[in-house]
Rosetta silent file (secondary structure, phi, psi, omega in degrees, C-alpha in Angstrom):
SEQUENCE: XXXXXXXXXXXXXXXXXXXXXXXXXXXXXXXXXXXXXXXXXXXXXXXXXXXXXXXXXXX
SCORE:     score description
SCORE:     0.000 S_00000001
   1 L     0.000  -40.389  178.966  174.147  160.789  163.507 S_00000001
   2 H   -59.698  -40.368  179.003  176.312  161.781  160.612 S_00000001
   3 H   -65.629  -44.189 -178.213  177.292  158.206  159.961 S_00000001
   4 H   -63.911  -35.041  179.845  173.682  157.064  160.019 S_00000001
   5 H   -69.960  -37.975  175.828  172.736  159.741  157.552 S_00000001
   6 H   -68.552  -37.553  176.464  175.531  158.750  155.192 S_00000001
   7 H   -66.912  -44.112  178.263  174.454  155.091  155.318 S_00000001
   8 H   -57.765  -45.366 -177.441  170.793  156.056  154.555 S_00000001
   9 H   -61.381  -47.574 -176.878  171.986  158.181  151.692 S_00000001
  10 H   -63.929  -41.635  177.746  174.113  155.400  150.223 S_00000001
  11 H   -65.645  -45.628 -178.401  171.179  152.852  150.547 S_00000001
  12 H   -61.100  -45.621  175.823  168.840  155.310  148.833 S_00000001
  13 H   -62.673  -40.654  174.958  171.124  155.785  145.884 S_00000001
  14 H   -62.063  -38.924  176.686  171.797  152.118  145.592 S_00000001
  15 H   -68.088  -33.195  176.131  168.121  151.410  145.535 S_00000001
  16 H   -63.256  -49.366  176.682  167.514  154.134  143.005 S_00000001
  17 H   -60.993  -37.838  176.699  170.157  152.635  140.638 S_00000001
  18 H   -66.555  -39.795  173.759  168.839  149.149  141.126 S_00000001
  19 H   -61.993  -41.448  177.829  165.355  150.365  140.322 S_00000001
  20 H   -65.104  -43.414 -179.740  166.472  152.187  137.254 S_00000001
  21 H   -66.119  -38.167  178.459  168.388  149.147  136.059 S_00000001
  22 H   -65.018  -40.838  178.511  165.503  146.839  136.730 S_00000001
  23 H   -61.977  -46.379 -177.445  163.184  149.028  134.786 S_00000001
  24 H   -69.716  -36.243  178.759  165.403  149.164  131.784 S_00000001
  25 H   -61.240  -51.870 -177.212  166.050  145.342  132.039 S_00000001
  26 H   -66.272  -29.931  172.252  162.325  144.642  132.148 S_00000001
  27 H   -67.941  -40.552  177.981  161.693  147.034  129.271 S_00000001
  28 H   -64.734  -25.272 -178.996  164.324  145.211  127.154 S_00000001
  29 L   -93.393   -3.897 -178.259  162.438  141.953  127.727 S_00000001
  30 L    76.360   22.247 -179.912  159.078  143.634  126.845 S_00000001
  31 L   -89.494  -17.264  173.018  157.644  143.123  130.302 S_00000001
  32 L  -131.506  147.936 -174.551  156.849  146.785  130.884 S_00000001
  33 L   -79.378   66.843  175.507  155.630  149.284  128.238 S_00000001
  34 L  -140.447  135.735  173.230  158.758  151.492  128.352 S_00000001
  35 L  -118.732  116.335 -177.106  161.451  151.812  125.741 S_00000001
  36 L   -74.515  127.384  174.938  164.804  153.149  126.800 S_00000001
  37 L  -127.342  110.465 -179.415  166.375  155.450  124.358 S_00000001
  38 H   -51.206  -41.994 -179.416  169.759  156.912  125.140 S_00000001
  39 H   -61.559  -31.823 -179.360  169.152  159.855  122.826 S_00000001
  40 H   -90.508  -35.959 -166.754  165.974  160.613  124.674 S_00000001
  41 H  -104.229    3.100 -175.647  166.744  159.671  128.208 S_00000001
  42 L   -61.317  -29.090 -175.713  170.448  160.830  128.752 S_00000001
  43 H   -67.367  -16.087  172.331  169.463  164.034  130.622 S_00000001
  44 H   -57.714  -39.363  177.011  168.280  161.878  133.484 S_00000001
  45 H   -57.719  -40.130  177.737  171.960  161.090  134.294 S_00000001
  46 H   -71.289  -40.603  178.657  172.597  164.868  134.719 S_00000001
  47 H   -57.972  -45.043 -176.372  169.533  165.214  136.928 S_00000001
  48 H   -68.630  -34.994  175.436  170.738  162.362  139.167 S_00000001
  49 H   -65.697  -42.300  176.390  174.244  163.859  139.409 S_00000001
  50 H   -59.558  -46.571  177.899  172.718  167.183  140.276 S_00000001
  51 H   -60.584  -40.182  178.396  170.494  165.766  142.911 S_00000001
  52 H   -62.524  -42.960  176.953  173.482  163.817  144.363 S_00000001
  53 H   -63.112  -41.734  178.730  175.567  167.055  144.538 S_00000001
  54 H   -64.132  -45.296  173.734  172.695  168.838  146.210 S_00000001
  55 H   -59.027  -41.056 -179.827  172.288  166.183  148.846 S_00000001
  56 H   -67.732  -39.177  178.983  176.043  166.265  149.503 S_00000001
  57 H   -64.985  -35.994 -175.987  175.914  170.076  149.954 S_00000001
  58 H   -72.829  -46.891 -170.191  172.894  169.978  152.289 S_00000001
  59 L   -81.913    0.000    0.000  174.258  167.030  154.362 S_00000001
């Protein structure tokens, strides 16, 4: 069960990063109305690291 949970967690994070990258890529091409600004959006990285640590602590 522990191995299955680890696999699901890795898949979740992989899909999250892929989705975030796809959103930024589409925004760079002007296909979605979102403009990525590192100065504005950098705290998201801290939130993602914190969530990752929380999931590791719970699991």
